[in-house]
VEXLO-412337 format. One record per residue (C-alpha): residue number from 1; x, y, z. Coordinates in Angstrom, 1 decimal, m for minus. Each point is the difference from the previous one (the first is absolute). Layout:
VEXLO-412337
NUM,X,Y,Z
...
end
This chain:
VEXLO-412337
1,0.2,0.3,m0.1
2,1.3,3.4,m0.7
3,0.2,1.8,2.8
4,1.2,4.2,0.0
5,2.6,m0.4,2.6
6,2.1,m2.4,m1.5
7,m0.4,1.8,m3.2
8,0.8,3.2,1.2
9,3.1,m1.8,2.1
10,1.0,m1.9,m3.5
11,m0.4,3.6,m1.6
12,2.1,1.7,2.1
13,2.7,m2.5,m0.3
14,m0.2,m0.2,m3.4
15,1.4,4.0,0.1
16,2.3,m0.4,2.3
17,1.8,m2.6,m2.1
18,m0.5,2.2,m2.4
19,1.8,2.5,2.3
20,3.7,1.9,0.9
21,1.7,0.9,m2.9
22,m2.6,m1.4,m2.7
23,m1.2,2.6,m2.2
24,m3.7,0.5,m0.5
25,m0.5,m1.7,m3.3
26,1.1,m2.3,1.8
27,m1.9,0.5,2.9
28,m3.3,m0.1,m2.0
29,1.3,m2.8,m2.0
30,m0.3,m2.1,2.8
31,m3.0,1.1,1.0
32,m1.4,m0.8,m3.6
33,m0.2,m3.5,1.3
34,m3.3,1.4,1.5
35,m2.3,m1.3,m2.2
36,m2.0,3.2,1.1
37,m3.5,m0.8,m1.9
38,m0.5,m2.4,1.6
39,1.0,1.5,3.2
40,m2.3,2.5,m0.9
41,m3.0,m2.0,m0.2
42,0.8,m1.9,3.4
43,0.5,3.4,1.8
44,m3.5,0.8,m1.1
45,m1.5,m3.5,1.5
46,1.8,1.3,3.0
47,m1.4,3.5,m0.1
48,m3.4,0.6,2.6
49,m3.7,2.0,m0.5
50,0.4,1.3,2.9
51,3.4,1.6,m0.8
52,2.8,m2.6,1.6
53,2.2,m2.7,m1.5
54,m0.7,m4.1,0.4
55,3.7,m1.6,0.9
56,m1.2,m2.9,m2.6
57,m2.8,m0.9,m1.5
58,m2.7,m0.9,2.9
59,2.8,0.4,2.5
60,0.1,2.6,2.4
61,m1.1,4.6,m0.5
62,2.5,1.8,1.9
63,2.7,2.6,0.1
64,2.7,m2.0,m1.4
65,m2.1,m0.7,m3.1
66,m0.2,3.9,m0.7
67,3.5,0.6,1.0
68,1.5,m3.4,m2.4
69,m2.1,0.9,m3.4
70,0.7,3.5,0.2
71,3.8,m1.0,0.2
72,m0.6,m2.3,m2.7
73,m1.9,2.7,m1.7
74,2.7,2.4,m0.4
75,2.9,m2.3,0.6
76,m1.2,m1.6,m3.8
77,m1.7,3.7,m1.4
78,m2.8,m2.0,m0.4
79,m3.9,1.6,m1.2
80,m1.4,1.5,3.1
81,m3.6,m0.6,m2.0
82,m1.8,m3.3,1.3
83,0.5,m2.8,m3.0
84,m3.9,0.5,m1.5
85,m0.8,m4.1,2.0
86,0.9,1.4,3.2
87,m2.4,m0.9,2.4
88,0.0,3.1,1.6
89,m0.3,1.2,m2.8
90,m3.5,2.9,0.2
91,m1.1,3.7,m1.2
92,1.8,0.5,3.7
93,3.4,m1.6,m0.6
94,1.9,m0.2,m2.8
95,3.9,0.3,1.0
96,1.8,m1.5,3.2
97,m0.2,3.1,1.7
98,m3.4,0.3,m0.1
99,m1.5,m0.1,4.0
100,3.8,m0.6,1.0
101,0.4,2.8,2.0
102,m3.4,m0.1,1.6
103,0.8,m3.8,0.7
104,3.5,1.2,1.6
105,m1.8,2.8,1.9
106,m2.7,m2.7,1.3
107,2.7,m2.4,1.1
108,1.3,3.1,2.7
109,m0.8,m0.6,3.4
110,m1.3,2.8,3.0
111,3.2,0.0,1.4
112,1.6,0.9,m3.9
113,2.0,m3.4,m0.7
114,m1.0,m2.2,m2.5
115,m1.8,m3.4,m0.3
116,0.5,m2.6,m2.6
117,m3.6,0.5,m0.9
118,m3.5,2.5,0.4
119,m0.8,m0.4,4.6
120,3.1,m1.6,1.0
121,2.6,0.1,2.4
122,3.1,2.4,m1.5
123,3.3,m1.6,m0.4
124,2.9,1.7,m0.6
125,1.5,m2.5,m2.5
126,m3.6,0.9,m1.9
127,0.9,3.8,0.1
128,3.0,m0.8,m2.1
129,m2.2,m1.4,m2.9
130,m1.8,2.7,m0.4
131,m0.5,1.6,m3.9
132,0.7,4.1,m0.1
133,m2.5,1.7,m2.3
134,m0.7,3.5,m0.8
135,m2.5,2.2,m1.9
136,0.7,0.2,m4.1
137,m2.9,0.1,m2.7
138,m1.4,m3.0,0.7
139,0.2,0.7,3.9
140,3.6,m2.6,0.6
141,3.0,m1.0,m1.2
142,3.0,m2.0,0.9
143,3.1,1.5,0.9
144,2.8,m2.5,m0.4
145,m1.6,m2.4,2.2
146,0.5,m1.5,3.0
147,m0.7,1.1,3.9
148,m2.2,3.2,0.5
149,m3.1,1.0,1.7
150,m3.5,2.0,m2.5
151,m0.1,3.5,1.2
152,m1.8,0.7,2.7
153,0.6,m3.1,2.3
154,4.1,0.4,0.2
155,0.0,2.7,2.7
156,m1.8,m2.7,2.6
157,2.3,m2.6,m1.6
158,2.8,1.6,1.0
159,m1.1,0.5,3.7
160,m0.3,m3.8,0.2
161,3.4,m0.8,m1.5
162,1.1,2.6,2.8
163,m1.7,m1.5,2.9
164,m0.4,m3.8,m1.2
165,3.2,m0.5,m1.2
166,2.9,2.7,0.9
167,0.6,1.8,m2.6
end
């Protein structure tokens, strides 16, 4: 069964193997080993109408899924539009970013931390799995992947880290 976590790890491993003294073209060549179309279609099956992502088809939906999916999309420079046959695709859900900031915001708890899914307990590790989104013409854009917090909940999350983790 395909799963987002090992897929993410394998892609990062490919990037690391191609790292160091290789040129940008050589690095791109390594990532060309990945069937981008198949990856894009598979990620479309993991996208959920509520904005989140499952870790595998029919698997758990949590913040790790959103993080892993968005890093993969960024690394492989995949289209943000959902495949036409994506189960999540609707008039309101047309891209991988549709509903994602709102879904992530629902993962924030009363204390400011981030839980793995809406209405669950905050956990420091999940806060590092949050994807940054900012306004653009459609309302959202990706800023070079990785873990940041939707605007509007960042201050509470910083306070959570400061009080719970000691930053």
